[in-house]
C-alpha positions as CSV (number, residue, x, y, z in Angstrom):
1,M,53.2,30.4,-37.8
2,G,56.4,31.9,-36.9
3,W,55.9,33.4,-33.4
4,G,58.1,31.8,-30.9
5,Q,57.3,33.9,-27.8
6,V,53.6,34.0,-26.5
7,D,52.7,36.2,-23.6
8,V,49.4,35.5,-21.6
9,I,47.9,38.9,-20.3
10,D,45.5,38.2,-17.9
11,D,46.0,41.2,-15.4
12,D,42.5,42.7,-15.9
13,L,40.6,39.6,-14.9
14,G,38.0,40.6,-12.1
15,R,38.3,44.4,-13.1
16,S,35.6,46.8,-14.6
17,G,36.6,48.0,-18.2
18,S,34.0,51.0,-17.7
19,G,36.8,53.7,-16.6
20,T,38.9,51.6,-14.3
21,V,42.7,51.6,-14.9
22,R,43.3,48.3,-16.8
23,P,47.2,47.5,-16.3
24,G,46.9,44.6,-18.7
25,F,45.2,46.4,-21.7
26,E,47.9,49.3,-21.0
27,R,50.8,46.8,-21.3
28,L,49.1,45.4,-24.5
29,L,49.2,48.9,-26.2
30,G,52.8,49.5,-24.9
31,L,54.1,46.5,-26.3
32,L,52.2,47.3,-29.8
33,C,53.5,50.8,-30.0
34,D,57.2,49.3,-29.5
35,G,56.3,46.7,-32.5
36,H,57.0,43.6,-30.4
37,V,53.6,42.2,-31.2
38,G,52.8,40.3,-34.4
39,A,49.1,39.2,-33.4
40,V,46.7,39.7,-30.7
41,L,44.8,36.4,-29.9
42,S,41.5,36.1,-27.9
43,I,38.2,34.3,-27.5
44,E,36.2,37.0,-28.7
45,A,38.0,40.0,-30.5
46,S,35.5,42.7,-29.3
47,R,36.0,41.9,-25.8
48,L,39.4,43.0,-25.8
49,A,38.3,46.4,-24.9
50,R,35.0,47.1,-23.1
51,N,34.4,50.7,-24.4
52,G,34.5,52.3,-27.9
53,R,37.6,54.6,-27.2
54,D,39.8,51.8,-26.0
55,W,38.5,49.4,-29.1
56,H,39.5,52.0,-31.7
57,T,42.4,52.8,-30.2
58,L,43.3,49.2,-30.3
59,L,42.5,49.0,-34.0
60,E,44.6,52.1,-34.8
61,F,47.7,50.7,-32.9
62,C,47.1,47.4,-35.1
63,S,47.0,48.9,-38.3
64,V,49.9,51.2,-37.9
65,V,52.1,48.5,-36.7
66,G,50.6,45.6,-38.9
67,A,49.7,43.4,-36.1
68,L,46.5,40.9,-36.4
69,L,43.3,40.4,-34.4
70,I,42.6,36.6,-34.1
71,D,39.7,35.1,-32.4
72,A,37.6,31.9,-32.3
73,E,35.7,33.1,-35.6
74,G,38.6,34.2,-37.8
75,I,41.9,36.2,-38.5
76,Y,41.5,40.0,-39.0
77,D,44.1,42.5,-40.1
78,P,43.0,46.0,-39.2
79,A,44.9,47.5,-42.0
80,Q,42.6,46.2,-44.6
81,M,39.5,48.3,-45.0
82,N,36.9,45.2,-45.0
83,D,38.3,43.8,-41.8
84,R,38.6,47.3,-40.3
85,L,35.0,47.8,-41.0
86,L,33.8,44.3,-39.8
87,L,35.8,44.8,-36.3
88,G,34.4,48.5,-35.8
89,M,30.7,46.9,-36.2
90,K,31.5,43.9,-33.9
91,G,32.7,46.4,-31.3
92,T,29.8,48.9,-31.6
93,I,27.3,46.0,-31.2
94,S,29.1,44.3,-28.3
95,E,29.3,47.9,-26.5
96,M,25.5,48.4,-27.2
97,E,24.8,45.0,-25.9
98,L,26.4,45.5,-22.8
99,A,24.8,49.1,-22.4
100,S,21.5,47.5,-22.7
101,F,22.1,44.7,-20.1
102,R,23.4,47.2,-17.6
103,Q,20.3,49.4,-18.1
104,R,17.8,46.5,-18.0
105,A,19.4,45.6,-14.7
106,Q,19.5,48.9,-13.4
107,E,15.7,49.3,-13.9
108,A,15.0,46.1,-12.3
109,I,17.0,47.0,-9.1
110,K,15.1,50.4,-8.8
111,Q,11.7,48.6,-9.3
112,K,12.5,46.2,-6.6
113,A,13.8,49.1,-4.4
114,K,10.6,51.1,-4.8
115,R,8.5,48.2,-3.5
116,G,11.1,47.9,-0.4
117,E,12.4,44.5,-1.3
118,L,16.1,45.2,-2.4
119,F,18.6,44.4,0.3
120,M,21.9,44.2,-0.6
121,R,23.1,43.6,3.0
122,V,20.8,43.3,6.1
123,P,22.5,45.6,8.9
124,I,23.5,44.0,12.2
125,G,20.5,43.9,14.4
126,Y,18.3,42.7,12.1
127,V,17.5,39.5,10.3
128,R,15.7,38.8,6.9
129,S,12.2,36.7,7.5
130,C,10.8,34.2,5.6
131,D,8.5,36.5,3.7
132,D,11.7,38.6,2.7
133,R,11.5,41.3,5.0
134,I,13.6,42.5,8.2
135,E,12.7,42.0,11.5
136,K,14.6,42.6,14.8
137,D,17.3,40.2,15.8
138,P,15.9,37.7,18.2
139,D,19.0,37.6,20.0
140,V,18.5,39.6,23.3
141,R,22.2,40.7,23.5
142,V,22.4,41.9,20.0
143,R,19.4,44.3,20.7
144,S,20.7,45.5,24.0
145,A,24.0,46.4,22.4
146,I,22.5,48.5,19.4
147,E,20.0,50.2,22.2
148,R,23.1,51.0,24.4
149,V,24.7,52.8,21.4
150,F,22.0,54.9,20.9
151,R,21.1,55.6,24.4
152,K,24.9,56.4,25.1
153,F,25.3,58.6,22.2
154,A,22.2,60.5,23.2
155,E,24.2,61.3,26.6
156,L,27.6,62.0,25.0
157,G,26.6,63.8,22.0
158,S,29.6,62.7,19.9
159,A,30.4,59.5,18.1
160,R,34.4,59.9,19.0
161,R,33.5,60.1,22.5
162,L,31.1,57.1,22.4
163,Y,34.0,55.1,20.5
164,F,36.4,56.1,23.4
165,W,33.8,55.2,26.2
166,L,33.3,51.7,24.5
167,C,36.8,51.0,24.4
168,E,37.5,52.2,28.1
169,Q,34.5,50.1,29.4
170,C,35.8,46.8,27.1
171,I,32.4,46.7,25.5
172,D,32.5,44.4,22.7
173,M,29.9,45.3,19.5
174,P,28.3,42.7,17.3
175,A,29.5,42.3,13.7
176,V,28.8,40.3,10.6
177,G,30.6,37.1,10.9
178,S,33.0,36.0,8.5
179,A,32.1,33.7,5.7
180,S,34.5,31.0,7.1
181,S,32.9,31.0,10.6
182,S,29.8,29.2,11.4
183,E,28.5,32.0,13.6
184,R,26.4,34.7,12.1
185,V,27.2,37.3,14.5
186,A,30.8,38.0,15.8
187,W,31.6,40.2,19.0
188,Q,34.8,42.1,18.6
189,T,36.2,45.4,19.6
190,P,34.1,48.2,18.2
191,R,35.5,50.3,15.2
192,Y,35.0,54.1,14.8
193,H,33.9,54.0,11.3
194,S,31.7,51.0,12.3
195,L,29.9,53.0,15.1
196,L,29.8,56.1,12.7
197,S,28.0,53.8,10.0
198,L,25.4,52.4,12.6
199,L,24.6,55.8,13.7
200,Q,24.1,57.2,10.0
201,N,22.0,54.2,8.9
202,P,18.3,55.2,8.3
203,M,17.1,51.6,8.6
204,Y,17.5,51.8,12.6
205,A,15.0,54.4,12.4
206,G,12.7,52.1,10.7
207,V,13.0,53.8,7.2
208,Y,13.7,52.0,4.2
209,A,16.2,54.1,1.9
210,Y,17.7,53.7,-1.3
211,G,19.9,56.0,-3.3
212,R,21.7,57.5,-0.3
213,S,24.8,57.6,-2.3
214,K,25.3,58.9,-6.2
215,S,27.9,58.2,-8.6
216,K,29.4,60.9,-10.7
217,L,31.9,60.6,-13.5
218,R,35.1,62.8,-13.6
219,I,37.9,62.9,-16.3
220,E,41.3,62.0,-14.6
221,Q,44.5,61.4,-16.7
222,G,42.4,61.3,-19.8
223,R,40.2,58.4,-18.2
224,K,36.9,58.6,-16.7
225,R,36.4,57.6,-13.2
226,V,33.2,56.7,-11.0
227,V,33.4,58.5,-7.8
228,R,30.4,57.8,-5.3
229,T,29.0,60.8,-3.3
230,H,27.9,59.8,0.1
231,H,25.8,61.4,2.7
232,R,23.0,63.0,0.0
233,K,20.0,64.6,2.1
234,P,16.9,62.5,2.8
235,E,15.0,64.8,0.3
236,D,17.3,63.7,-2.4
237,W,17.2,59.8,-1.9
238,S,15.7,57.7,-4.6
239,V,13.5,55.7,-2.6
240,M,12.5,56.7,1.0
241,I,9.6,54.3,2.9
242,A,8.8,55.4,6.2
243,D,7.6,52.9,9.0
244,N,8.7,50.2,6.6
245,H,9.9,47.9,9.8
246,E,10.3,48.2,13.5
247,G,13.2,50.5,14.5
248,Y,15.3,51.1,17.5
249,I,14.6,54.9,17.3
250,D,12.2,57.2,15.6
251,W,12.8,59.4,12.6
252,D,12.9,62.6,14.7
253,L,15.6,61.4,16.6
254,Y,17.5,60.1,13.9
255,C,17.5,63.5,12.2
256,H,18.5,64.9,15.3
257,N,21.4,62.8,15.6
258,Q,22.4,63.7,12.1
259,E,22.4,67.4,12.6
260,L,24.3,66.9,16.0
261,M,27.1,64.8,14.0
262,A,27.2,67.6,11.3
263,H,27.8,70.2,13.9
264,N,30.7,68.1,15.3
265,T,32.7,68.2,12.0
266,N,35.1,70.8,13.0
267,G,36.8,70.9,9.7
268,R,33.9,72.7,8.3
269,G,34.9,75.8,9.9
270,S,32.4,78.6,10.8
271,A,29.7,76.8,9.1
272,V,29.1,74.7,12.1
273,R,28.9,74.9,15.6
274,G,31.7,72.6,16.4
275,S,32.1,69.8,19.0
276,V,31.8,70.1,22.7
277,R,35.2,70.6,24.1
278,S,36.5,70.8,27.6
279,G,36.4,73.9,29.6
280,G,34.2,76.4,31.3
281,A,32.8,78.4,28.2
282,L,29.1,77.4,27.7
283,L,28.8,79.2,24.3
284,S,31.9,77.9,22.9
285,G,31.2,77.6,19.1
286,L,28.2,80.0,19.3
287,L,29.5,83.2,19.1
288,R,30.5,85.0,16.0
289,C,32.8,88.0,15.1
290,G,30.5,91.1,14.5
291,H,33.0,92.3,11.9
292,C,33.8,89.5,9.6
293,G,31.4,86.7,11.1
294,A,34.2,84.0,11.8
295,K,33.6,81.8,14.9
296,L,35.4,83.2,18.0
297,I,38.4,81.2,19.6
298,V,37.9,80.5,23.2
299,Q,41.0,80.9,25.3
300,Y,41.7,80.5,29.1
301,P,44.5,82.8,30.0
302,G,44.0,82.1,33.6
303,P,42.1,79.5,35.8
304,T,39.2,82.0,36.5
305,S,39.0,83.9,33.1
306,I,37.8,83.4,29.6
307,R,38.8,85.3,26.4
308,Y,36.9,85.1,23.0
309,Q,39.1,86.2,20.3
310,C,38.2,86.5,16.6
311,P,41.0,84.6,14.5
312,T,41.1,86.6,11.4
313,R,41.1,90.1,13.1
314,I,43.9,91.7,15.3
315,L,41.7,93.6,17.9
316,S,42.9,97.0,19.0
317,R,43.3,97.8,22.7
318,E,39.9,99.6,22.9
319,H,38.3,96.1,22.0
320,S,39.9,94.2,24.5
321,S,37.2,94.8,27.0
322,C,34.5,93.4,24.6
323,V,36.8,90.1,24.1
324,M,38.0,89.6,27.8
325,F,35.7,88.4,30.4
326,G,36.6,86.9,33.8
327,G,34.7,84.4,36.0
328,L,32.4,81.4,35.4
329,G,29.7,83.8,34.4
330,A,31.3,85.2,31.2
331,D,28.7,83.4,29.1
332,Q,25.9,84.9,31.0
333,M,27.4,88.5,30.5
334,V,27.7,87.7,26.5
335,A,24.1,86.6,26.4
336,E,22.8,89.3,28.5
337,Q,24.6,92.0,26.5
338,V,23.1,90.6,23.3
339,L,19.4,90.6,24.4
340,R,19.9,94.3,25.7
341,C,21.2,95.3,22.1
342,L,18.2,93.8,20.6
343,E,15.5,94.9,23.2
344,P,15.6,98.8,22.0
345,L,15.2,97.7,18.4
346,G,11.6,96.6,19.0
347,L,12.8,93.3,17.5
348,H,10.6,91.3,19.5
349,A,10.0,88.1,17.5
350,A,13.8,88.0,16.9
351,L,14.4,88.6,20.7
352,K,12.2,85.7,21.6
353,A,13.8,83.5,19.1
354,L,17.1,84.3,20.2
355,T,16.2,83.6,23.8
356,I,14.6,80.3,23.0
357,Q,17.7,79.1,21.0
358,C,20.1,80.6,23.7
359,R,18.2,78.4,26.4
360,R,18.1,75.2,24.0
361,T,21.8,75.6,23.2
362,C,22.7,76.1,26.5
363,A,20.7,73.2,28.0
364,E,22.0,71.0,25.2
365,T,25.7,72.0,25.9
366,L,25.3,71.4,29.7
367,M,23.9,68.0,29.2
368,L,26.7,66.9,27.0
369,Q,29.4,68.5,29.2
370,G,27.7,67.1,32.1
371,V,28.5,70.3,34.1
372,G,26.9,70.4,37.6
373,A,28.0,73.8,39.3
374,R,27.7,75.8,36.1
375,A,24.3,74.6,35.7
376,R,23.0,76.9,38.3
377,I,24.2,79.9,35.8
378,F,21.0,79.3,33.7
379,S,18.8,77.7,36.2
380,S,17.7,81.0,37.6
381,R,14.9,83.1,36.3
382,K,17.3,85.8,35.2
383,G,19.5,83.6,33.1
């Protein structure tokens, strides 16, 4: 028909058309604008663009430059009103059909998830039984490795420290085997993100959960983009079935681990307590500035001294005695000073709650740091 050059565009194969950048379709529009395209051939014309915005943009460009649209059913000229109307109706019907299929599929997935029968992937340490339920892996080595992770995390209190400990001890962790391998479980060097995903997975607590993440739509560079939000709160999960299967830990311990990992996120600043660091300060991360509420920074100007300093205020000379303490009993002095300030006010409930919280926090900090000598500071009745 007079065209001597044929360009096959297949860059978008395997790509979703719902907002994702499609380089092949963008190249097609660019060639249309330059006037280098005389006809666009496809098996089905309405599948060239998978949403109404792109479809009508393609029709507009073709009508301006005089390009034709050709599929298995006929030849269309978007410049003609009748062909433009027919192409617009075909695109609208195709878009509605795809939306209907997507809605039905999502509803079927939700109904199956409410019954606790939807498993996209069984985590390591579990296997799928004959009745389409999950059970613990019969391999004793796999179960022992998973139990070791939770037991050591309770001792160290940090996923990062757990990762370094496993690497130092040269302990391999089980992982899902590759498709080319005949073995279902592959033993390999642990990865930090794999350990973090294991500790955050509620299935190890015997809970079936669906909807832990939520998709949001954003407009970026004139196109919509699907962004997935992780780490939703348990009360916001779409489906949550407790005691669905046998777990490696209980639900209370799982919630405690999530709270501990949340406090270890130092990037949140003063909103969290912060991870446990090396040093002699037992109340590190707990003390706040009385002026601005910021977390006090712990410094060690000498081998036997501890300094607490506010990062947002320059303290005057007369306040130096409030932030400078010496010896290993500095944290005890801070705790006793706070308790003495509350006692004359008659705030017995607040005093009791603060005392319990201080004891619990100090006990957890001592356990995580593994402090032996400084444990005697809070072991006495006075402390």
